[in-house]
N, C-alpha and C positions, 0 to 999 in steps of 0.2 A: 391679328394683333389686339390684345386686350385694351379696353377703353380706359383711359387715364382719368382719375378723379381730379376735378379742379377745385376741390374744397378739402378742408381738414376735417376728417371724421371726428376727431376728438372735440373740435370746436362745435360741430353740429350736435354731438352728444351733450356738451355743456349747455348749449342754448336750449335744447330739448328739455334738459333737466330743469332749467330755470322756468320754462313754461309749465311743465307738469307740477313743479313745486308750488307755483303761484295759483294755477287754475285747478289742479287735480287732473287725474287721468280722464275721467268721463267727460269733463267740460272742455278738454283740449281736442280740437279737431286736427286732422291731417293738415289742413290749410294753415292753422295756427303754427304748426311745426315748420312748415315750408316757409312761411313768412318770417319766423324768427331766425331760421338758418340761412335764408336767402338762397335756397336751392330749389330746383324744379322737382315735380312729382316723380319723374322717371329716375332721377338721381337718388331720390329718397328711397324708392322701392328697390332699386338696384343694390343699395347699400344696406338697408335695414329690413327689408321685406314686409314690415308691418309696424303699425303704431305701437303695438304691444312689445315688439322686439326693441324698438328704440327706448321704450320705458325701461325694459330689463337692462339694457346697456347703460342707461342713465343711472339706474339704481346701483349697478356695480361700480360705476365711476364715482358716484357720491360716497359709497361705502369706502372705497379706496382713498379718495382724495380728501374727503371731509372727516368721516367718522374715524377711520383707522389713524389718519394723520393726527387728529386731535388727541387720541389716546396715547399715541407714541410721544407727542409733545408733552403730555402730562407726566410721563415717566422721566423725561429728560431733566437731569440735575435737580430732582425733587425727591424728598423722602416719600415713603409709601403713603403716609397720612397726608402730606402736603399735596401729593398728586390727586387724591380724591377731593381735597379742599379746592384745589385749582379747577377741577372739572366743574364742581357745583358753583363756585363763584363766577367762573367764566360763563356757564349756562345762564345764570341769573343776569349777568351783564349783557350778554348777546340778546337775550330775550327782551331786554328793555329798549333795544334799538329797533328801528323800523324793519330792518331785514330779519331780525329775530322774530318778528310777529308772523312770519311765514311758517313758523314751527320747524320741525325737522322733516326732511324729505322722506326718510325711512319711516318715521312715525306716521306721517300723513298717508303714505302709501299703504302702511299696515292697516290703518283705519278704513281706508277706502277700498282696498283691493284684496287684502289677505283672506277675508272670509270667502271669497269666490275664486281666488287664483292661487293654486298650490305652489307654483314656482315663486311668486312674490312672497307668499307666506314663509316658504323655506328660506329665502334670502334674508327676510326681515328677522326671522327667528334666529338664524345663524348669527346675525349682527348683535341682536339682543343678548344672546348667550355669551358672545365674546365680551360685551360690556359687563355683564354679571361676573364673568370670570376675571376680568381686570380688577373689579372691586374686591372679589374674594381673595385673589392673590395679593393685592395691596394690603388688605386687612391682615392676612396671615403674616406677611413680611413685616408689617408695622408692629405686630405682636412680638415677633422675634426681636425686633429692635427696641421694644418696650416703649413705643410711642402710641400704641393702641392697647388698651387694657385687655388682658386675657379673657375676661368674662364677655367680651363682645363676640357673639357667635358669628363666625365668618360667613357661613352659607346663608343663614337667615338675613343677616345684615346686608349682604351683597344683593340679595333679591329685593329687599326694601329700598336700597339705594337705586337699583335699576328702576323700580316702580316710581320713585320720587323724581328721578331724572326724566323719565318719559312723561310723567305728569306735568313737570315744568314745561316741556315742549308742547304738550296739548293745550295747557292753559295759555301759553304765549300766543298760540294760534287763535285762541278764542278771545284774545284781547283782555285777559285778566290784568288787574292792576300790578304794577311793579312791586308793590309792597307784598302782595300775596306770593309772587314768584320768589322774592328774596327771603320770605319767611320759610318757604319750603326748603330752599337751599340751606338756610341756617339749621333747620331741624335735621336735614340729612347729615350735615357735618356733626351735629350734636350726637348722632348715633355712634360716632367713633369714640366717644368717651372724652 
């Protein structure tokens, strides 16, 4: 008869994500993960097999529940240009709060692990590509609706917007002043004409 888990795997992933997000992968020990989740070592290894596996699961969870959900919300009941404005104004606002000072879990993981972990790099790059594509599609649609000028080059601008959004997240993690983060958001919006 298989052993029945006495904990919610999703809650353990959520707690692990919080620990990794705050401390980083290298600075997080197995004991940190066990303590945060309130489970024992045997249960941990039976479920996740390794610290790296729980990180990968946590990154997938973050991408699905945070990043994708945020960009889906941006599209809801907003024009294409308004959806981009909403993303940048929201990023600037979140980054000015204490929780925003943690940066973005995907960006933090990219900086720490992507250079040496191909799977993490692939996950992060896939997410960044989806963000860039969101911007490109919104710009193209905004041009069709005449709310974004035709001379705004969709591909180059979407890449610049991605870079500016990631920059906001890195700067927030480093404790940059709110005024600097808000200035970047304003400049990103200004690219839309």
